[in-house]
LOFI-930402 format. One line per 10 residues: their letters; for each residue x, y, z of N, C-alpha, C. Coordinates in steps of 0.001 Angstrom, whole numbers. Layout:
<pts>
a = X,Y,Z,X,Y,Z,X,Y,Z | ...
</pts>
This chain:
<pts>
mtagprpdgp = 38920,29875,26660,40094,30603,26337,39786,31607,25284 | 40283,32777,25473,40022,33810,24489,40944,33659,23307 | 40513,34200,22207,41305,34072,20995,42575,34888,21098 | 43546,34548,20261,44843,35191,20304,44807,36589,19712 | 45936,37303,19788,45976,38672,19291,45756,38728,17796 | 45139,39790,17395,44849,39970,15969,45518,41254,15499 | 46578,41167,14731,47281,42370,14321,46460,43173,13328 | 46475,44502,13517,45770,45376,12609,46676,45875,11489 | 47977,45824,11694,48911,46318,10710,49812,45208,10232 | 50932,45577,9567,51864,44568,9068,52478,43767,10188
laeeepgalg = 52800,42529,9886,53464,41689,10854,54894,42159,11027 | 55330,42228,12271,56683,42686,12546,57692,41642,12092 | 58762,42104,11502,59781,41199,11006,60802,40925,12086 | 61228,39697,12209,62240,39321,13177,63607,39731,12642 | 64314,40587,13378,65601,41088,12953,66707,40181,13456 | 67542,39602,12588,68601,38725,13031,69865,39460,13419 | 69922,40795,13268,71142,41523,13528,71888,41798,12230 | 72672,42905,12230,73340,43328,10995,74330,42291,10500 | 75247,41848,11395,76262,40890,10970,75637,39552,10608 | 74717,39092,11465,74061,37823,11169,73230,37898,9910
glraafgglt = 72581,39065,9671,71793,39203,8461,72650,39213,7216 | 73841,39861,7293,74736,39875,6138,75276,38481,5858 | 75626,37761,6905,76109,36391,6727,75013,35520,6121 | 73782,35710,6600,72677,34936,6033,72429,35301,4583 | 72632,36593,4251,72434,37012,2865,73450,36358,1945 | 74717,36313,2360,75724,35634,1532,75460,34134,1482 | 74933,33597,2569,74573,32182,2555,73402,31888,1647 | 72661,32933,1241,71512,32739,376,71829,32812,-1095 | 73104,32849,-1442,73455,32849,-2865,72923,31592,-3540 | 72293,31780,-4672,71770,30641,-5413,72893,29991,-6220
trgrsflaag = 72565,28902,-6890,73555,28243,-7752,74021,29189,-8845 | 73101,29960,-9378,73481,30936,-10400,74433,31988,-9826 | 74112,32489,-8622,74972,33489,-8019,76354,32952,-7702 | 76416,31718,-7165,77724,31124,-6866,78517,30867,-8160 | 77795,30487,-9210,78480,30246,-10485,79073,31536,-11036 | 78309,32608,-10966,78832,33896,-11424,80044,34313,-10601 | 79950,34106,-9269,81053,34497,-8400,82292,33660,-8696 | 82135,32378,-8924,83280,31510,-9230,83862,31848,-10598 | 82988,32105,-11554,83477,32452,-12889,84228,33770,-12865 | 83734,34723,-12081,84421,35998,-11980,85775,35864,-11337
aaavgcsyvl = 85848,35071,-10259,87137,34867,-9598,88124,34172,-10535 | 87621,33193,-11302,88501,32496,-12248,88978,33440,-13348 | 88090,34292,-13824,88480,35232,-14870,89508,36228,-14360 | 89338,36699,-13114,90310,37629,-12544,91668,36955,-12406 | 91678,35707,-11949,92940,34981,-11818,93623,34779,-13164 | 92835,34425,-14168,93409,34205,-15506,93940,35510,-16105 | 93283,36611,-15771,93751,37889,-16326,95140,38233,-15820 | 95438,37891,-14571,96781,38141,-14053,97790,37203,-14687 | 97395,35961,-14913,98327,34999,-15509,98598,35350,-16957 | 97540,35700,-17671,97678,35965,-19103,97954,37432,-19411
gqedllrvgl = 97786,38278,-18424,98023,39693,-18650,96986,40339,-19528 | 95733,39905,-19433,94649,40429,-20256,93776,41356,-19408 | 93847,42658,-19681,93044,43606,-18918,91548,43459,-19214 | 91224,43141,-20463,89801,42952,-20793,89204,41789,-20005 | 89962,40716,-19854,89480,39579,-19067,89311,39963,-17602 | 90154,40863,-17113,90014,41347,-15740,88698,42088,-15572 | 88351,42941,-16553,87079,43676,-16462,85885,42719,-16478 | 85970,41712,-17324,84875,40726,-17375,84756,39981,-16048 | 85898,39589,-15477,85884,38873,-14202,85317,39717,-13084 | 85728,40986,-13038,85181,41860,-11998,83679,42049,-12160
llaalplacv = 83210,42154,-13396,81771,42301,-13630,81004,41056,-13191 | 81551,39888,-13547,80879,38637,-13150,80827,38484,-11635 | 81920,38859,-10949,81945,38719,-9489,81130,39804,-8805 | 81079,40986,-9405,80383,42099,-8753,78875,41938,-8799 | 78353,41293,-9849,76896,41190,-9983,76251,40434,-8823 | 76669,39215,-8464,76041,38548,-7313,76301,39271,-5994 | 77502,39871,-5849,77777,40606,-4615,76852,41816,-4488 | 76639,42486,-5601,75728,43635,-5572,74308,43199,-5235 | 73880,42060,-5762,72541,41550,-5457,72396,41229,-3977 | 73463,40645,-3398,73423,40333,-1960,73289,41604,-1145
lvlhrtrhrv = 74097,42612,-1475,74059,43853,-716,72722,44575,-876 | 72178,44540,-2091,70889,45201,-2310,69792,44517,-1488 | 69758,43199,-1515,68740,42481,-742,68915,42713,750 | 70189,42735,1179,70432,42890,2609,70145,44300,3094 | 70599,45303,2393,70504,46663,2878,69114,47258,2631 | 68582,47034,1482,67260,47606,1229,66156,46728,1822 | 66421,45428,1901,65465,44440,2436,64115,44526,1723 | 64090,45293,652,62916,45429,-199,61676,45960,526 | 61808,46140,1830,60688,46698,2598,59393,45948,2286 | 59496,44664,2311,58330,43814,2070,57668,43515,3410
tgsrrleper = 56389,43759,3504,55655,43515,4739,54582,42461,4502 | 54301,41692,5534,53274,40657,5456,52228,40863,6524 | 51004,40498,6256,49913,40608,7227,49036,39367,7136 | 48379,39077,8232,47510,37902,8324,46204,38304,8969 | 45108,37768,8457,43782,38001,9030,43058,36671,9134 | 42556,36365,10310,41915,35084,10590,40419,35292,10751 | 39628,34546,9992,38171,34636,10038,37540,33251,10093 | 36761,32955,11137,36718,33662,12420,37834,33162,13320 | 37974,33761,14484,39023,33355,15411,38573,32247,16350 | 37268,31979,16392,36725,30907,17235,35772,30087,16376
vsageearvh = 36027,28800,16255,35173,27901,15488,34925,26647,16318 | 33899,25917,15951,33638,24627,16584,34441,23544,15884 | 34692,22471,16592,35456,21361,16016,34757,20863,14757 | 35550,20661,13704,35017,20224,12428,34653,21346,11493 | 34624,22583,11975,34322,23719,11116,35610,24329,10578 | 35483,25070,9496,36642,25657,8838,36782,27131,9179 | 38015,27569,9209,38340,28991,9306,39209,29352,8114 | 39141,30573,7692,39925,31025,6544,40976,32022,7012 | 42190,31818,6518,43315,32696,6832,43657,33488,5583 | 43648,34804,5719,43953,35690,4602,45354,36263,4805
lavdsasrlp = 46214,36086,3817,47574,36604,3844,47723,37685,2782 | 48509,38710,3106,48767,39791,2159,50231,40179,2251 | 50831,40448,1101,52226,40882,1018,52245,42206,271 | 52895,43212,878,52991,44537,292,54460,44895,96 | 54720,45572,-995,56075,46048,-1279,56094,47562,-1204 | 56901,48088,-279,57080,49534,-154,58432,49961,-705 | 59069,49085,-1471,60388,49379,-2013,60269,50115,-3341 | 61347,50810,-3713,61399,51481,-4998,61873,50548,-6105 | 62279,49333,-5705,62773,48371,-6674,61816,47194,-6760 | 61664,46613,-7901,60821,45407,-8010,61511,44218,-7368
tgplllqdrv = 60738,43296,-6926,61276,42074,-6344,61252,40970,-7385 | 61955,39898,-7069,61839,38698,-7876,60648,37882,-7412 | 60515,36667,-7856,59428,35798,-7376,59522,35590,-5862 | 58373,35471,-5230,58294,35323,-3777,57695,33966,-3436 | 58245,33335,-2410,57672,32112,-1852,57133,32446,-476 | 55826,32335,-315,55146,32669,937,54705,31394,1622 | 55041,31271,2898,54714,30060,3646,54302,30439,5057 | 53218,29833,5528,52734,30077,6885,52846,28790,7690 | 53322,28923,8900,53465,27749,9765,52161,27483,10493 | 51656,26277,10377,50438,25871,11073,50674,24513,11723
pyelgprprf = 50034,24230,12849,50155,22902,13446,49636,21821,12511 | 50185,20641,12640,49790,19570,11722,48331,19199,11897 | 47747,19483,13077,46331,19171,13276,45425,19988,12372 | 45924,21113,11872,45107,21977,11023,45274,21676,9541 | 46169,20758,9202,46350,20427,7809,47767,20703,7344 | 48031,20516,6048,49378,20727,5514,49774,22195,5578 | 51094,22418,5600,51609,23785,5650,51355,24467,4309 | 50658,25592,4297,50339,26266,3028,51547,26986,2443 | 51730,26861,1147,52807,27538,430,52243,28178,-830 | 52733,29379,-1125,52273,30112,-2297,53477,30713,-3011
vlarlepgar = 53488,30586,-4329,54509,31216,-5152,53878,32438,-5802 | 54456,33614,-5524,53918,34862,-6022,54847,35442,-7083 | 54252,36041,-8073,55045,36709,-9109,55734,37929,-8513 | 56657,38476,-9276,57410,39626,-8786,56480,40768,-8407 | 56904,41487,-7374,56136,42628,-6898,56754,43908,-7428 | 55940,44686,-8087,56381,46009,-8503,56334,46951,-7298 | 57017,48070,-7363,56966,49028,-6243,55538,49426,-5897 | 55187,49292,-4622,53849,49630,-4157,52793,48596,-4445 | 53162,47452,-5013,52165,46425,-5360,51771,45618,-4134 | 50680,44894,-4272,50148,44079,-3179,49661,42756,-3746
ravsyrvrae = 49949,41669,-3023,49452,40346,-3378,48690,39779,-2182 | 47548,39191,-2457,46730,38614,-1385,46370,37179,-1742 | 46512,36282,-796,46147,34875,-952,45429,34440,322 | 44800,33291,273,44103,32777,1453,44134,31253,1432 | 43942,30675,2591,43849,29225,2706,42912,28889,3864 | 42473,27652,3897,41529,27216,4926,42200,26254,5895 | 41791,26327,7146,42268,25401,8168,41043,24765,8831 | 41237,23559,9274,40146,22823,9917,40722,21872,10944 | 40140,21869,12126,40591,20992,13208,39414,20137,13677 | 39654,18862,13784,38621,17949,14282,38634,17857,15800
lrgryalgpl = 39695,18336,16415,39846,18236,17862,39920,19634,18449 | 39156,19856,19518,39129,21176,20159,40510,21548,20700 | 40702,22804,20991,41975,23272,21536,42307,24643,21007 | 43511,25082,21301,44041,26340,20788,45239,26048,19917 | 45255,26644,18749,46304,26386,17782,46937,27714,17353 | 48274,27749,17413,49008,28957,17046,49331,28935,15557 | 49065,30020,14886,49390,30192,13473,50557,31162,13350 | 51567,30775,12612,52706,31654,12402,53980,31068,12992 | 55111,31707,12722,55226,32978,12012,55130,32805,10498 | 54815,33895,9850,54751,33924,8390,56168,33993,7834
qlrvtdpfgm = 56466,33129,6872,57798,33080,6274,57724,33542,4819 | 58699,34353,4439,58734,34906,3092,60136,34736,2520 | 60223,34139,1347,61503,33984,650,61514,34968,-530 | 62498,35871,-475,62610,36918,-1489,63846,36660,-2334 | 63723,36821,-3631,64858,36689,-4545,65042,37991,-5317 | 66242,38229,-5768,66492,39418,-6576,66013,39163,-8003 | 65851,40213,-8784,65331,40020,-10158,66216,39152,-11036 | 67518,39063,-10719,68429,38249,-11535,68533,36809,-11040 | 67918,36502,-9905,67983,35146,-9364,69338,34786,-8792 | 70112,35786,-8371,71440,35530,-7828,71409,35162,-6346
cridrdfgar = 70404,35645,-5636,70384,35465,-4177,68939,35358,-3718 | 68744,34675,-2634,67428,34610,-1990,67616,34705,-486 | 66693,35387,150,66745,35584,1601,65408,35168,2189 | 65467,34374,3238,64258,33970,3962,64041,34920,5132 | 62818,35354,5280,62481,36271,6367,61284,35728,7127 | 61332,35883,8441,60222,35492,9306,59558,36738,9853 | 58244,36764,9804,57465,37812,10443,56892,37219,11722 | 57350,37760,12856,57173,37066,14130,55786,37046,14714 | 54871,37873,14245,53545,37912,14863,52805,36596,14650 | 52136,36137,15688,51356,34895,15629,49917,35187,16011
qtltvlprcv = 49042,34319,15590,47635,34396,15970,47195,33046,16500 | 46099,33068,17238,45596,31857,17863,44199,31550,17354 | 44033,30332,16899,42718,29832,16503,42174,28982,17644 | 41030,29361,18159,40389,28611,19237,39331,27693,18640 | 39505,26411,18850,38562,25407,18349,37729,24933,19527 | 36451,25250,19500,35533,24927,20588,34977,23515,20400 | 34513,22898,21489,33883,21582,21333,32601,21678,20513 | 32244,20581,19890,31014,20554,19086,29802,20766,19984 | 28891,21597,19531,27631,21822,20237,26495,21294,19378 | 25742,20378,19930,24638,19739,19213,23322,20332,19711
plpavplgge = 22435,20777,18828,21124,21265,19278,20364,20160,20007 | 19803,20492,21150,19087,19519,21965,17600,19800,21942 | 16776,18764,22035,15319,18964,22026,14844,19615,23315 | 13780,20374,23223,13209,21053,24384,12288,20092,25121 | 12883,19242,25948,12112,18261,26708,11850,18809,28102 | 10803,18346,28789,10577,18764,30182,11744,18303,31052 | 12275,19225,31813,13386,18901,32690,12902,18848,34123 | 13392,17853,34838,12976,17717,36229,13319,18931,37055 | 14386,19651,36680,14782,20826,37450,13729,21909,37410 | 12939,21972,36340,11902,22971,36268,10707,22586,37133
aaghgegrhr = 10452,21300,37249,9325,20871,38069,9652,20947,39538 | 10899,20631,39898,11261,20592,41308,11989,21824,41756 | 12172,22791,40899,13029,23911,41237,12302,25125,41737 | 11115,25025,42302,10421,26188,42823,11250,26759,43951 | 11285,28078,44015,12140,28730,44999,13305,29346,44275 | 14524,28971,44680,15693,29585,44072,15842,29207,42615 | 15368,28021,42240,15634,27536,40898,14607,27926,39873 | 13580,28679,40219,12527,29003,39263,12420,30500,39045 | 11915,30869,37856,11473,32239,37659,10167,32405,38430 | 10029,33489,39113,8775,33710,39828,7746,34207,38821
avalagaddi = 6643,33467,38691,5675,33763,37646,5042,35139,37848 | 4769,35525,39124,4128,36807,39368,5039,37942,38930 | 6312,37836,39304,7248,38900,38962,7455,38974,37459 | 7544,37821,36812,7754,37816,35378,6558,38405,34645 | 5370,38312,35245,4184,38849,34606,4082,40357,34770 | 4946,40942,35607,4945,42375,35779,4131,42829,36969 | 3506,41923,37722,2724,42301,38891,3618,42401,40103 | 3090,42971,41177,3856,43151,42397,3709,41934,43291 | 4749,41670,44040,4656,40619,45039,3741,41106,46154 | 2909,40240,46660,1905,40662,47632,2468,40787,49033
iprgyrhgdd = 3718,40406,49291,4278,40486,50625,4608,41939,50926 | 3999,42554,51931,4246,43974,52213,5481,44151,53093 | 5963,45375,53139,7063,45761,54016,6774,47152,54539 | 7564,47552,55531,7367,48872,56120,7691,49993,55157 | 7001,51111,55353,7212,52257,54479,8590,52858,54733 | 9266,53232,53644,10556,53900,53720,10461,55229,53011 | 11286,56154,53460,11262,57485,52852,11592,57385,51363 | 10751,57982,50565,10941,57948,49121,10055,56947,48419 | 9380,56067,49175,8478,55103,48545,7276,55824,47944 | 6808,55301,46832,5643,55862,46160,4411,55558,46995
lrrvhwrata = 3636,56601,47303,2434,56411,48123,1382,55577,47399 | 1508,55479,46098,550,54657,45373,764,53171,45652 | 1877,52841,46294,2170,51444,46593,1774,51068,48015 | 1110,51949,48689,690,51659,50065,-299,50511,50066 | -54,49537,50940,-940,48380,51097,-1829,48660,52305 | -3063,49147,52028,-3908,49646,53112,-4369,48541,54043 | -4601,47363,53539,-5038,46272,54406,-3935,45903,55388 | -2687,45804,54900,-1574,45502,55803,-1307,46656,56748 | -1546,47890,56282,-1353,49054,57152,-2314,49007,58324 | -3581,48643,58044,-4568,48555,59127,-4243,47423,60076
rhgelmvrre = -3683,46331,59534,-3381,45182,60384,-2167,45430,61280 | -1147,46105,60777,77,46310,61533,107,47613,62301 | -789,48517,61963,-814,49779,62676,256,50750,62223 | 899,50487,61141,1899,51401,60570,1795,51322,59057 | 2359,52333,58409,2245,52415,56969,3057,51299,56319 | 2408,50495,55478,3041,49378,54781,2874,49575,53273 | 3893,49145,52537,3845,49241,51070,4044,47855,50479 | 3543,47703,49239,3733,46445,48541,5190,46342,48093 | 5797,45214,48371,7213,45015,48055,7340,44367,46685 | 8258,44931,45893,8575,44341,44595,9735,43380,44753
eqpqrahatv = 9661,42279,44076,10752,41307,44105,11222,41057,42681 | 12516,41154,42515,13091,40920,41195,12963,39453,40801 | 12714,39202,39537,12620,37806,39100,13951,37094,39270 | 13895,35851,39678,15080,35030,39861,15205,34053,38706 | 16431,33870,38272,16678,32934,37177,16819,31523,37726 | 16377,30591,36917,16590,29189,37266,18075,28881,37183 | 18582,28108,38115,19999,27760,38162,20206,26335,37662 | 21310,26140,37003,21696,24804,36535,23208,24676,36632 | 23658,23482,36939,25081,23178,37032,25393,22023,36090 | 26384,22220,35248,26860,21165,34357,28160,20629,34939
lldtrgvaya = 28145,19366,35308,29303,18720,35917,29990,17832,34882 | 31274,18072,34688,32055,17276,33740,33118,16499,34503 | 33052,15201,34394,34044,14315,35009,35253,14244,34081 | 36390,14758,34536,37604,14774,33702,38667,13802,34202 | 38337,12921,35120,39339,11982,35654,39941,11138,34522 | 41260,11113,34477,41918,10332,33439,41635,8852,33548 | 41437,8366,34784,41187,6935,34980,39767,6547,34594 | 38910,7528,34322,37501,7236,34060,37203,7064,32581 | 38206,7315,31721,37974,7232,30287,39091,6433,29633 | 38788,5914,28473,39782,5186,27679,39747,5722,26257
gagpesafew = 40912,5659,25613,40987,6106,24232,41209,7603,24127 | 41484,8043,22925,41730,9450,22641,41267,9745,21222 | 41192,11019,20894,40783,11411,19558,39374,11964,19521 | 38941,12471,18373,37633,13111,18270,36454,12198,18597 | 36608,10889,18393,35500,9960,18630,35601,9250,19964 | 36458,9704,20854,36641,9046,22142,35509,9414,23091 | 35427,8641,24179,34378,8879,25172,34539,10244,25829 | 35770,10636,26121,35994,11915,26792,35543,13074,25907 | 35834,13010,24620,35402,14084,23732,33883,14103,23611 | 33237,12935,23681,31773,12896,23681,31247,13610,24919
avsgaasaav = 31877,13359,26067,31438,13993,27308,31641,15507,27250 | 32777,15958,26718,33021,17403,26612,32005,18048,25685 | 31748,17414,24547,30743,17936,23632,29362,17952,24280 | 29059,16915,25045,27779,16884,25741,27646,18001,26754 | 28714,18261,27514,28676,19347,28497,28484,20691,27809 | 29176,20901,26681,29026,22158,25949,27602,22302,25407 | 27073,21240,24840,25724,21292,24272,24684,21545,25359 | 24846,20879,26502,23889,21071,27591,23948,22497,28125 | 25145,23045,28277,25272,24409,28785,24621,25415,27843 | 24881,25292,26556,24291,26219,25589,22772,26076,25564
hllgrgfavr = 22300,24838,25614,20858,24601,25593,20183,25208,26821 | 20746,25011,27993,20137,25527,29217,20192,27051,29265 | 21265,27634,28775,21331,29092,28708,20233,29634,27801 | 19995,28945,26700,18939,29364,25801,17552,29256,26407 | 17399,28412,27411,16106,28258,28077,15982,29143,29305 | 16954,30034,29507,16845,31011,30584,17519,30628,31877 | 18231,29521,31917,18928,29122,33128,20204,29947,33310 | 20573,30154,34560,21904,30654,34898,22795,29424,35081 | 23761,29250,34206,24519,28001,34123,25951,28231,34574 | 26474,27253,35278,27900,27234,35602,28449,25843,35305
lvtdtgafvp = 29728,25806,34989,30418,24558,34665,31327,24190,35816 | 31246,22945,36256,32062,22444,37362,32721,21141,36923 | 33977,20938,37312,34686,19692,37020,34943,18934,38307 | 35465,17736,38171,35741,16905,39340,36825,17504,40228 | 37642,18403,39693,38688,19035,40501,38160,20176,41345 | 36931,20580,41140,36363,21701,41867,36425,23005,41101 | 37146,23035,39981,37200,24246,39173,35836,24500,38539 | 35399,25754,38572,34110,26053,37960,34198,27367,37207 | 33367,27465,36169,33309,28649,35316,31849,29057,35217 | 31491,30260,35658,30100,30698,35523,29858,31302,34157
glagtapada = 28629,31174,33684,28252,31890,32483,28116,33367,32783 | 28208,34209,31772,28106,35652,31963,26643,36024,32169 | 26330,36503,33361,24956,36856,33677,24566,38150,32969 | 23293,38259,32640,22779,39475,32046,23157,39686,30602 | 23594,38659,29924,23972,38793,28525,23154,37819,27692 | 23282,37950,26391,22599,37027,25491,23151,35621,25688 | 22356,34586,25412,22839,33212,25621,24149,32917,24916 | 24331,33438,23693,25576,33177,22972,26765,33797,23688 | 26586,35021,24221,27678,35662,24956,27897,35003,26304 | 26810,34580,26952,26948,33932,28252,27671,32606,28141
aaplldalal = 27543,31947,26991,28186,30646,26811,29655,30773,26478 | 30125,31954,26098,31508,32113,25640,32534,31641,26659 | 32479,32069,27939,33498,31584,28882,33414,30087,29135 | 32214,29525,29095,32070,28084,29301,32701,27312,28145 | 32440,27741,26917,32986,27048,25754,34494,27217,25676 | 34994,28399,26039,36438,28602,26031,37127,27692,27032 | 36511,27520,28198,37084,26616,29196,37045,25174,28714 | 35954,24777,28072,35837,23414,27568,36767,23156,26390 | 37167,24202,25682,38101,24020,24573,39461,23562,25065 | 39796,23877,26320,41120,23545,26848,41102,22454,27912
vdhspaddls = 39923,22034,28335,39872,21080,29438,40565,19773,29050 | 41247,19181,30020,41974,17942,29767,41752,17009,30947 | 42312,15809,30848,42174,14842,31930,42831,15361,33198 | 42223,15050,34321,42774,15425,35615,43325,14174,36308 | 44280,14354,37240,44815,13200,37968,43942,12757,39130 | 42795,13404,39330,41933,13074,40463,41420,11646,40354 | 41101,11074,41528,40593,9702,41579,39110,9654,41913 | 38563,10777,42401,37141,10810,42760,36607,12198,42465 | 35375,12447,42896,34710,13714,42631,34649,14592,43873 | 35615,14442,44783,35593,15223,46018,35702,16719,45732
gahaalrdgr = 36453,17084,44696,36556,18499,44363,35214,19091,43969 | 34399,18315,43273,33076,18798,42895,32191,18986,44123 | 32327,18106,45125,31559,18263,46360,31846,19614,47001 | 33121,19987,47062,33494,21260,47678,32951,22442,46887 | 32935,22322,45560,32484,23436,44725,30973,23622,44777 | 30233,22568,45122,28776,22634,45108,28184,22829,46489 | 28974,23241,47446,28462,23436,48804,27692,24730,48977 | 27697,25595,47982,27036,26892,48132,25523,26791,48044 | 24992,25612,47712,23552,25423,47688,22860,25999,46465 | 23606,26444,45467,23014,27017,44262,23175,26072,43084
tgllvaflge = 23075,24794,43349,23273,23807,42289,22140,23852,41277 | 20885,23902,41768,19743,23861,40865,19704,22539,40110 | 19299,22595,38870,19309,21407,38021,20758,20969,37802 | 21043,19714,38040,22404,19187,37894,22436,18233,36710 | 23322,18535,35759,23522,17686,34585,24967,17227,34612 | 25181,15919,34771,26529,15375,34942,26881,14459,33785 | 28110,14600,33323,28674,13709,32310,29834,12976,32972 | 29629,11680,33195,30505,10905,34057,31188,9787,33281 | 32411,9493,33705,33127,8358,33164,32847,7116,33994 | 33830,6253,34096,33658,4989,34807,33373,5229,36287
ldehraasta = 32392,4493,36814,32009,4586,38226,31936,3188,38815 | 32406,3076,40063,32100,1873,40830,31033,2247,41857 | 30620,1278,42659,29532,1556,43598,29900,2633,44597 | 31158,2626,45064,31583,3631,46050,31540,5032,45440 | 32100,5196,44240,32099,6511,43601,30696,6914,43183 | 29870,5937,42819,28487,6249,42464,27722,6773,43679 | 27963,6171,44833,27301,6647,46049,27765,8054,46408 | 29056,8319,46213,29567,9660,46477,28994,10667,45488 | 28885,10273,44233,28322,11154,43224,26845,11414,43484 | 26129,10404,43968,24698,10562,44224,24426,11665,45228
rlrargaaal = 25358,11902,46148,25153,12929,47176,25333,14340,46631 | 25774,14484,45392,25893,15811,44803,24532,16422,44501 | 23533,15618,44361,22190,16111,44065,21608,16788,45288 | 21201,18055,45109,20587,18788,46209,19176,18270,46464 | 18746,18394,47708,17418,17916,48074,16353,18705,47310 | 15451,17995,46675,14370,18617,45940,14738,19048,44539 | 15994,18898,44158,16415,19303,42816,16519,18081,41920 | 16476,18313,40633,16591,17223,39666,18047,17058,39261 | 18396,15843,38885,19770,15550,38463,19732,14550,37319 | 20488,14841,36266,20603,13968,35105,22039,13492,35010
afvldpevwt = 22228,12221,34757,23579,11656,34650,23707,10902,33332 | 24747,11231,32583,25107,10511,31363,26423,9794,31661 | 26354,8479,31738,27493,7672,32170,28117,6999,30953 | 29438,7221,30780,30175,6658,29660,31173,5651,30209 | 30861,4382,30105,31743,3351,30626,32860,3070,29626 | 34132,3118,30064,35233,2932,29104,35273,1548,28477 | 34813,531,29190,34845,-812,28622,33905,-937,27429 | 32794,-214,27491,31871,-235,26352,32482,488,25157 | 33132,1611,25416,33695,2403,24324,34887,1718,23673 | 35605,902,24421,36734,181,23830,36344,-1197,23321
gaapapdarp = 35079,-1589,23506,34619,-2890,23035,35029,-4050,23912 | 35490,-3749,25146,35932,-4817,26038,34774,-5538,26712 | 33599,-4912,26748,32446,-5526,27398,31192,-5070,26674 | 30151,-5884,26650,28930,-5492,25953,28125,-4442,26681 | 28267,-4316,27975,27473,-3366,28755,28214,-3041,30034 | 28033,-1818,30585,28699,-1465,31835,28043,-2159,33021 | 28725,-2088,34158,28191,-2642,35394,26932,-1870,35764 | 25844,-2564,35987,24565,-1904,36239,24431,-1407,37659 | 25256,-1909,38586,25068,-1538,39996,25319,-64,40263 | 26382,568,39747,26527,2010,39978,25374,2822,39403
lrvlreagwa = 24843,2387,38260,23702,3100,37697,22485,2986,38598 | 22312,1822,39210,21177,1638,40110,21320,2506,41356 | 22567,2678,41828,22801,3533,42996,22374,4959,42698 | 22737,5465,41535,22346,6822,41165,20840,6931,41000 | 20245,5933,40369,18809,5987,40113,18032,5938,41425 | 18481,5140,42353,17783,5062,43644,17932,6346,44443 | 18956,7132,44143,19138,8417,44824,18370,9542,44151 | 17573,9216,43142,16737,10223,42504,17280,10785,41212 | 18355,10212,40698,18923,10687,39448,18202,10043,38262 | 18114,10772,37165,17716,10201,35880,18999,9795,35167
vvavgpgdal = 19182,8505,34934,20462,7970,34468,20318,7448,33048 | 21293,7798,32205,21361,7292,30842,22774,6795,30606 | 22905,5514,30276,24214,4958,29915,24457,5204,28432 | 25623,5748,28109,25937,6171,26753,27037,5283,26193 | 26860,4850,24956,27862,4058,24270,28281,4717,22980 | 29299,4196,22328,29743,4782,21054,28637,4717,20016 | 28485,5797,19305,27445,5870,18288,26131,6422,18785 | 25967,6574,20098,24725,7138,20627,24679,8636,20352 | 23546,9112,19893,23372,10530,19590,22975,11276,20853 | 23590,12417,21065,23296,13200,22259,21840,13642,22325
pdawrlagag = 21213,14109,21231,19799,14491,21346,18910,13345,21821 | 19188,12120,21361,18391,10980,21815,18614,10723,23303 | 19872,10790,23738,20157,10588,25159,19534,11690,25996 | 19541,12911,25493,18937,14021,26230,17423,13843,26344 | 16809,13408,25272,15365,13176,25302,15024,12061,26291 | 15860,11036,26332,15624,9938,27268,15826,10392,28704 | 16839,11245,28939,17064,11750,30293,15911,12622,30750 | 15346,13416,29828,14197,14229,30187,12991,13412,30559 | 12925,12177,30039,11836,11272,30397,12149,10474,31646 | 13268,10791,32309,13610,10096,33544,14510,8912,33345
gtgatedpaa = 15128,8771,32184,16003,7624,31953,15230,6331,31860 | 14089,6360,31217,13210,5192,31199,13765,4038,30387 | 14852,4284,29664,15412,3197,28874,16095,2156,29718 | 16411,2451,30961,17073,1501,31856,16050,614,32514 | 16433,-615,32801,15545,-1547,33466,16225,-2061,34716 | 15515,-2860,35449,16072,-3456,36650,16859,-4717,36344 | 16835,-5160,35120,17592,-6337,34740,19059,-5957,34592 | 19976,-6475,35413,21364,-6064,35331,21962,-6288,33964 | 21485,-7265,33225,22058,-7520,31910,21649,-6476,30903 | 20482,-5843,31152,19989,-4869,30181,20015,-3454,30699
egrt = 20399,-3286,31959,20308,-1974,32575,21385,-1035,32097 | 22501,-1550,31648,23640,-701,31357,23427,229,30209 | 22911,-290,29088,22758,542,27888,21306,923,27726 | 21097,2164,27304,19717,2582,27042,19433,2423,25574
</pts>
């Protein structure tokens, strides 16, 4: 998911309407303002009873002061503008972002003390509040606060709220600036070790870089001469053999392909929160995608529903990973019961190296999952059994793991507290931590 809009200028103020704004302004009279208004009304009443003109003048002055403050705040609105700047707009879970707020006064009159408050979701921490001293005409105040989310997702910041008071403290008006921004919290990405991957050994053909082409030499397979071909590329031996002019054909280097499969079935995981099995799987998928992109693979992300997101080809690894990480920031449990959607998405034959992060499997689903591996390609499976993560059982059922392993997968059973780099290193070694003993096969 892409980050939310970033305003370059002042945040637009939400207009409540003239009548509603005036009513709200009178409703904003402080205790001092109401006291002055009541005292003025009482003085005016007493002046009529007692016939004292001086008391009438005092009463009118007392009543006029808060009314004048209300009208000044309402009509001039002090022309106070607020702005917000978010740095950065995309962070990984557990990292901090800083929000910079600024308040400017374009009014010819000074303001009273200001209360500045920004609305943030509770996942990002407490709602920030700042008390600012009075603003002189043309003055500016800037404050900042930090937000941090332990759980990936998109979080809306705003609207910015500003409480303005008059210099006499007779009235206060709350104003909302309607512009909002979005903080995108990406899943955690863990650096993975550069271990030998089976996909590189078995991926000759579509899944490998062609060594000759990468070295800058020409492919030796000739083709017929076409108008405009450089005569220096004529392959004389092939020309003599075929009886027509042949040239050496150049072939563009092909990138190794990899597919990261994320099982999002709600029935396959238990628990919730940053330390849950599902969040471990999402973080693992993100880490694997970034790692493979850095090693030159063309990576795509596929879920059990069949939805897939390709990395951006022809860009730097960090840019290529952006759409994958944005998709993983929002991914949630699916109502699917099996991985049939993934089967449909992988029918194009461009699976290459397959890295799967799977939840609970029985033998039937394990057999179906095993068929996702293309012939001659390598496949790694990280299986997170919910019973292990909830402490309901000491080890997962070993039979589904054996089904995957017999189908040529490198299988690693993952439990709470297992580090992804260690599991990745074990998967690169073929999942050697598993044994044929059903009691010990579940956990590596």
